[in-house]
C-alpha positions as CSV (number, residue, x, y, z in Angstrom):
1,M,90.1,89.6,70.0
2,P,92.9,89.5,71.3
3,R,94.2,91.2,74.5
4,L,96.7,93.0,75.1
5,W,98.4,93.4,78.9
6,R,100.5,96.2,79.4
7,G,102.5,93.8,81.9
8,V,102.6,90.9,83.5
9,H,105.0,90.2,86.5
10,T,106.1,86.5,87.2
11,T,106.4,84.8,90.8
12,H,107.9,81.6,91.4
13,N,108.1,79.2,94.3
14,R,110.5,76.5,94.1
15,Q,110.7,73.3,96.7
16,A,112.4,69.7,96.0
17,K,109.3,68.1,94.4
18,Y,107.2,71.0,93.0
19,G,107.9,74.4,91.7
20,S,104.9,77.2,91.1
21,Y,104.8,79.6,88.4
22,S,102.3,82.7,88.2
23,I,102.0,85.3,86.3
24,M,100.2,88.2,87.8
25,D,99.1,91.5,85.6
26,T,100.5,94.5,87.2
27,A,98.0,97.0,86.7
28,S,95.5,95.3,88.4
29,S,97.4,92.9,90.8
30,T,95.4,90.2,89.5
31,V,97.1,87.1,89.3
32,L,95.7,85.6,85.4
33,D,97.0,82.2,85.5
34,V,99.2,79.4,88.0
35,Q,101.1,76.4,86.9
36,L,102.5,73.8,88.9
37,I,105.7,72.1,87.8
38,Q,107.0,68.8,89.0
39,S,110.4,67.8,89.2
40,S,110.4,64.9,87.4
41,E,108.6,67.0,84.3
42,V,112.1,68.4,83.9
43,A,116.2,68.3,83.2
44,N,116.8,69.3,87.2
45,S,115.1,72.2,89.3
46,N,116.6,75.2,88.0
47,A,114.9,74.4,84.5
48,M,111.3,74.6,86.9
49,E,111.6,78.1,86.3
50,L,111.2,78.4,82.5
51,A,109.1,75.2,82.1
52,G,106.3,77.0,84.7
53,L,106.8,80.4,82.6
54,Q,106.0,78.3,79.0
55,Q,102.8,76.7,80.6
56,C,101.9,80.0,81.6
57,F,102.9,82.0,78.6
58,R,100.9,78.8,76.1
59,T,97.7,79.1,78.8
60,L,97.5,82.9,78.0
61,E,97.9,81.9,74.2
62,Q,94.9,79.6,73.9
63,A,92.7,82.7,75.6
64,Q,93.8,85.4,72.7
65,I,96.1,87.0,75.6
66,G,98.7,89.0,74.2
67,V,101.7,90.3,77.0
68,S,103.5,93.5,76.0
69,D,105.9,93.8,79.0
70,V,106.9,91.1,81.6
71,V,108.8,91.3,85.0
72,T,111.0,88.9,86.0
73,D,114.3,87.9,88.4
74,R,117.1,87.6,86.3
75,H,117.3,83.9,85.5
76,T,119.8,82.8,82.9
77,Q,116.8,80.2,81.1
78,V,114.2,82.7,81.4
79,R,116.1,85.3,80.1
80,A,117.4,83.7,76.8
81,F,113.7,82.6,76.1
82,L,112.4,86.1,76.4
83,R,114.9,87.3,73.7
84,T,112.9,85.7,70.9
85,Y,109.7,85.0,72.5
86,R,106.8,86.7,70.8
87,S,103.4,86.6,72.3
88,L,100.8,86.9,69.5
89,T,103.2,87.9,67.4
90,H,103.7,90.8,69.6
91,P,107.4,91.5,70.5
92,I,107.6,91.1,74.5
93,R,109.8,93.8,76.5
94,H,111.2,91.9,79.2
95,W,112.2,94.3,82.9
96,F,114.1,92.5,85.8
97,D,112.2,92.9,89.6
98,V,113.8,95.6,91.3
99,W,113.4,93.9,94.5
100,H,115.2,91.3,93.4
101,M,118.0,93.5,92.2
102,A,117.6,95.4,95.1
103,K,118.2,92.6,97.7
104,S,120.7,90.7,96.2
105,V,122.9,94.3,96.1
106,Y,122.0,94.6,99.8
107,K,123.1,91.3,100.3
108,K,126.8,91.9,99.4
109,L,127.7,94.7,101.0
110,M,126.4,93.3,104.4
111,E,128.5,90.6,103.5
112,L,131.1,93.1,102.6
113,G,130.3,95.3,105.9
114,K,131.7,92.0,107.8
115,K,135.6,92.4,107.4
116,K,137.1,94.1,109.4
117,G,138.0,97.2,107.7
118,M,134.6,97.2,105.8
119,E,132.1,98.3,108.3
120,E,131.2,101.7,106.5
121,A,129.6,99.0,103.5
122,A,127.2,98.0,106.1
123,M,126.0,101.7,107.0
124,W,125.3,102.7,103.2
125,G,123.6,99.2,102.3
126,R,120.2,100.1,103.5
127,S,120.5,103.7,101.5
128,I,122.5,101.9,98.2
129,A,119.5,99.6,98.3
130,S,116.8,102.2,98.5
131,H,118.9,104.2,95.7
132,L,118.4,101.5,93.2
133,Y,114.2,101.7,93.8
134,W,114.5,105.0,93.5
135,V,116.4,104.6,90.0
136,A,113.5,102.4,88.8
137,S,110.6,104.5,89.8
138,S,112.6,107.8,88.4
139,T,113.1,106.7,84.9
140,P,110.3,106.2,82.6
141,P,110.3,103.6,79.3
142,G,112.1,106.2,76.5
143,E,115.1,106.7,73.9
144,F,118.0,107.0,76.3
145,R,116.3,104.8,79.2
146,A,119.2,102.8,79.3
147,E,122.2,105.4,79.6
148,Q,119.6,107.4,82.4
149,A,119.5,104.2,84.5
150,R,122.8,103.2,84.2
151,A,124.4,106.9,85.2
152,K,122.0,107.2,88.1
153,W,123.1,103.9,89.6
154,V,126.8,104.4,89.4
155,S,126.4,108.5,90.7
156,V,126.0,106.8,94.1
157,C,130.0,105.9,93.8
158,N,130.5,109.6,93.8
159,H,127.4,110.9,96.1
160,I,129.1,108.6,99.4
161,T,131.4,110.0,99.0
162,G,129.9,113.4,99.2
163,V,130.1,114.2,95.8
164,H,127.3,115.3,94.1
165,T,128.2,116.5,90.4
166,H,129.1,113.4,88.1
167,D,130.8,112.8,84.5
168,S,127.8,111.6,82.8
169,E,125.9,114.0,80.1
170,H,122.7,111.7,81.2
171,F,122.9,112.6,84.9
172,P,124.9,115.3,85.3
173,Q,124.4,115.6,89.0
174,C,122.2,114.8,91.8
175,L,118.5,115.8,92.4
176,H,118.5,116.6,95.9
177,G,118.8,119.6,97.9
178,P,121.0,120.5,100.6
179,L,121.6,117.6,103.0
180,E,122.8,117.4,106.4
181,D,126.1,117.0,107.8
182,R,127.3,113.4,108.0
183,I,130.3,111.2,107.4
184,W,130.9,110.7,104.0
185,M,133.1,107.8,102.8
186,I,136.6,108.5,102.1
187,A,137.1,108.4,97.8
188,G,139.8,105.9,97.2
189,S,139.5,104.1,100.1
190,K,139.6,100.1,100.4
191,V,136.2,100.1,101.7
192,H,135.6,102.5,98.9
193,K,136.7,100.3,95.9
194,E,135.5,97.5,97.2
195,L,132.2,98.5,97.3
196,E,132.8,100.2,94.2
197,A,133.5,96.8,92.7
198,I,129.6,95.8,93.6
199,V,128.0,98.6,92.2
200,K,130.0,99.1,89.2
201,S,129.9,94.9,88.3
202,K,129.8,94.4,85.1
203,T,126.9,92.3,84.8
204,L,125.0,94.6,87.4
205,V,125.5,97.8,85.2
206,K,124.2,95.9,82.0
207,D,121.1,94.9,83.7
208,I,120.3,98.3,85.1
209,A,119.1,99.2,81.9
210,Q,116.8,96.4,81.9
211,I,115.2,97.4,85.5
212,S,111.7,97.2,86.1
213,P,109.4,101.0,85.8
214,F,106.6,98.7,87.4
215,D,106.1,98.6,91.5
216,Q,104.9,95.5,92.3
217,T,106.7,94.4,95.1
218,A,104.2,94.4,97.6
219,E,101.4,92.2,96.0
220,V,104.0,90.4,95.0
221,E,105.2,89.5,98.3
222,A,101.3,89.2,99.7
223,Y,100.7,87.0,97.1
224,H,103.9,84.6,98.3
225,S,102.9,85.4,101.6
226,L,99.3,84.1,101.1
227,V,100.6,80.8,99.0
228,C,102.6,79.6,101.7
229,Q,99.2,79.7,104.1
230,F,97.6,77.5,101.6
231,A,100.5,75.4,100.9
232,P,102.5,75.8,104.0
233,K,106.5,74.8,102.5
234,F,107.5,71.8,105.3
235,T,104.3,69.7,104.7
236,H,103.9,67.4,101.9
237,F,101.3,67.4,99.3
238,S,100.0,65.1,96.2
239,Y,100.0,66.7,93.1
240,S,96.3,66.9,92.7
241,T,96.4,68.7,96.3
242,M,98.9,71.4,95.7
243,K,97.5,72.3,92.7
244,I,94.3,72.7,93.9
245,R,95.8,74.5,97.3
246,L,97.2,76.9,94.7
247,Q,94.4,77.7,92.4
248,L,92.7,78.3,96.3
249,A,95.2,80.9,96.9
250,V,94.6,82.6,93.5
251,I,91.2,83.0,93.9
252,H,91.5,84.7,97.6
253,H,94.0,86.8,95.9
254,N,91.8,87.7,93.0
255,A,89.1,88.7,95.4
256,N,90.6,90.7,97.6
257,S,93.5,92.3,95.0
258,G,91.4,95.5,94.8
259,R,91.5,96.5,98.4
260,Q,92.2,100.1,99.4
261,Q,93.8,101.2,102.6
262,A,91.6,101.2,106.1
263,V,90.8,104.7,107.5
264,N,90.5,105.8,110.9
265,A,87.3,107.6,112.3
266,A,88.4,110.8,111.2
267,G,89.1,109.8,107.7
268,D,93.0,109.4,107.7
269,G,94.6,106.3,106.7
270,R,95.3,103.6,109.3
271,W,99.1,102.4,109.5
272,A,101.1,99.6,111.2
273,V,104.8,99.8,112.1
274,Q,106.8,96.5,111.8
275,F,109.6,95.2,112.1
276,P,111.1,92.6,109.3
277,K,113.9,90.6,109.6
278,N,115.0,91.3,106.4
279,Q,115.6,94.7,107.0
280,G,117.7,94.5,110.1
281,R,114.5,94.7,112.6
282,L,114.5,98.2,111.7
283,P,111.5,100.1,112.2
284,V,109.0,100.3,108.7
285,A,105.6,101.6,108.3
286,R,102.8,99.2,106.7
287,K,99.7,100.3,105.3
288,L,96.6,98.4,107.0
289,K,94.0,97.7,104.6
290,T,90.3,96.9,104.6
291,R,89.1,94.1,106.0
292,Q,89.4,91.0,103.5
293,T,86.1,89.4,101.3
294,Y,85.3,85.6,101.4
295,G,82.4,86.1,99.8
296,Y,84.0,83.2,97.0
297,V,83.7,80.6,99.7
298,H,79.6,80.7,99.3
299,D,80.4,79.9,95.7
300,L,82.8,76.8,96.2
301,M,79.8,75.8,98.7
302,Q,77.4,75.6,96.8
303,E,79.5,73.9,94.0
304,V,80.0,70.7,96.5
305,I,76.3,71.1,97.4
306,D,75.3,71.1,93.1
307,L,78.2,67.8,93.3
308,R,76.5,66.0,96.1
309,M,73.3,66.3,94.7
310,E,74.6,65.2,91.1
311,F,76.4,62.5,92.4
312,D,74.4,60.0,94.5
313,S,77.2,57.5,95.7
314,Y,80.6,57.4,96.4
315,S,82.0,55.6,93.6
316,R,80.6,57.5,91.2
317,A,82.0,61.1,92.8
318,R,85.3,58.9,92.6
319,A,84.8,57.8,88.9
320,S,84.0,61.6,88.2
321,W,87.0,63.1,90.8
322,D,89.8,60.3,89.1
323,A,89.0,61.9,85.5
324,V,89.5,65.1,86.1
325,A,91.9,65.5,88.7
326,P,94.8,67.4,88.0
327,R,98.5,65.5,87.6
328,S,101.4,65.3,86.6
329,S,102.6,64.8,83.1
330,K,105.6,63.0,84.1
331,P,105.3,61.0,87.7
332,L,108.1,60.7,89.7
333,I,108.5,57.0,89.7
334,A,106.9,55.0,86.6
335,E,104.4,52.6,87.7
336,E,105.3,50.6,84.5
337,G,108.3,48.7,84.6
338,R,108.5,48.8,88.5
339,P,110.6,45.7,90.0
340,S,108.9,43.8,93.0
341,K,110.6,44.4,95.9
342,E,111.6,41.0,96.5
343,N,113.8,41.4,93.2
344,V,115.2,44.5,95.1
345,V,115.9,43.1,98.4
346,A,117.1,40.3,96.5
347,S,119.9,41.8,94.7
348,H,121.0,44.3,97.7
349,Q,124.3,44.2,98.3
350,H,126.5,46.0,100.8
351,R,128.9,48.2,99.7
352,Y,131.6,46.4,102.4
353,S,130.4,43.0,101.6
354,Q,133.4,41.0,101.1
355,H,133.7,39.7,97.4
């Protein structure tokens, strides 16, 4: 019987040669599938993401797993594909990841704040990015979600000037209580107009309607970090080795995705204070989780022993591996018709040689 997942979060990790694409269930934080795309398989590196998503969906369809909601970044090709794609005859609701959107807005505000006379934009950057997270979490799916989300988002342009009532029936006033004294931005000033142009960008306001109600940022970041540990970006791997390392990362992630927050002797949750570079080295509280488990390693070692008992020589083991090893559908350099080194050297001509 087909299973219907309420929502999946897609992630991608792109290098010059490879692009990996994963699908994560938003309810359990379990990675359902991972695909590896080689640059030779697509027209250009920008097309890797769509190719990876399509391959992941094919895998889910073969397993009779349907999808009702998908969370991705705002990739143009992916958006066009998901407008018409149907999962096991079910239409898909496409959402945009709030982390990517908030990061984009924050980056633009920080760049604006570097200009002379625009320093206030940078001062409000973190608050405005946090406001976007609040818009996503406080606006559940419903008939008027798009209108409510857009009204909440653009209201920040009034809020930063000390005005907390808005000309919108969907969000007539801010929901916070009394605020302490602070330096508000002057409405209509040059910096306010420049900031307002970023916040009210036509494309951004349109996309706010599809901002994801699913909170998966922490799990996705943890998975991305794990992939980089198993397959460092600055180390070259063959296609089969890269695919295996990605699969090991998925195995480890899925084995530890359900860990809870660790507690101390008094039963209180344990926390750590970090100073991430991408947040300006400001202190951030992070939950400390229980220890990771590595039970899957025992299962893998047992598989190694079983294979050793099955194949009594290296040549037989190698032949078996060659039959099942992951391979790209299109190698970087075609072996057929490859010219000899001697012919290439003989035809070589220096660009500045005399004719």
